[in-house]
C-alpha positions in Angstrom: 15.4 0.3 -1.7 12.7 -0.1 -4.4 13.7 -3.8 -4.8 12.2 -4.6 -1.3 8.7 -3.6 -2.7 6.7 -6.1 -4.7 5.4 -5.0 -8.0 2.0 -6.5 -7.0 1.9 -4.2 -4.0 2.9 -1.1 -6.0 0.2 -1.8 -8.7 -2.3 -2.3 -5.9 -1.4 1.0 -4.2 -1.5 2.8 -7.5 -5.1 1.5 -8.1 -6.1 2.3 -4.5 -4.7 5.8 -4.7 -7.1 6.5 -7.6 -10.0 4.5 -6.1 -9.7 3.9 -2.4 -13.1 2.2 -2.2 -11.7 -0.7 -4.1 -10.4 -2.1 -0.8 -13.9 -3.5 -0.2 -13.7 -5.9 -3.1 -10.1 -7.1 -2.9 -9.2 -10.7 -2.6 -7.8 -12.1 0.7 -4.3 -12.4 -0.8 -4.4 -8.7 -1.8 -5.7 -7.6 1.6 -2.9 -9.6 3.3 -0.4 -7.9 1.0 -1.7 -4.5 2.1 -1.9 -5.5 5.8 1.6 -6.7 5.8 3.2 -3.8 3.9 6.0 -1.9 5.6 4.6 1.6 5.8 8.0 2.9 7.1 9.8 1.6 4.0 7.3 3.0 1.6 7.3 6.4 3.5 11.2 6.3 3.3 11.0 5.8 -0.5 8.7 8.9 -0.5 11.1 10.9 1.6 14.0 9.9 -0.6 12.1 11.0 -3.7 11.2 14.3 -2.0 14.9 14.9 -1.0 16.0 14.1 -4.6 13.4 16.5 -5.9 14.7 19.3 -3.7 18.2 18.7 -4.9 17.1 18.5 -8.6 18.3 14.9 -8.7 17.5 12.6 -11.6 15.8 10.3 -9.0 13.2 13.0 -8.3 9.7 11.6 -9.2 10.9 9.4 -12.0 8.3 7.0 -13.3 10.0 4.2 -11.4 9.9 6.0 -8.0 6.7 5.4 -6.1 5.5 8.1 -3.8 2.8 7.6 -1.3 1.7 9.8 1.6 2.2 8.1 4.9 -1.3 8.8 6.0 -2.7 7.2 2.9 -0.6 4.1 3.5 -1.7 3.9 7.1 -5.4 4.3 6.2 -5.2 1.6 3.5 -3.4 -0.7 5.9 -6.1 -0.2 8.6 -8.8 -0.7 6.0 -7.2 -3.9 4.8 -6.8 -5.2 8.4 -10.5 -4.4 9.1 -11.7 -6.1 5.9 -9.6 -9.2 6.8 -11.1 -9.4 10.3 -14.6 -9.0 8.7 -13.8 -11.9 6.3 -12.6 -14.1 9.2 -15.7 -13.4 11.2 -17.9 -14.4 8.2 -15.9 -17.6 7.8 -16.3 -18.5 11.4 -20.1 -18.1 11.1 -20.4 -20.3 8.0 -17.8 -22.9 9.1 -19.5 -23.6 12.4 
């Protein structure tokens, strides 16, 4: 399941987990990546890691297993959507 996630997205989420305010200065491409992420898939990865942890599986929280709270992912996605809309509005003002 990890293969469906881009390394760019994972790096971005790691940065935003530490500093959520960075969403204000991200590029349009980065915002689009966040806006288009599949929260359900990322939350499923988190759920699988939690289940593995409960079963003392070697998959539990290994360095290669991302784990993000669903609420965090949804908040980041909403912020990215809002920032993209803001950028589009600014473009409309200056292009006209």
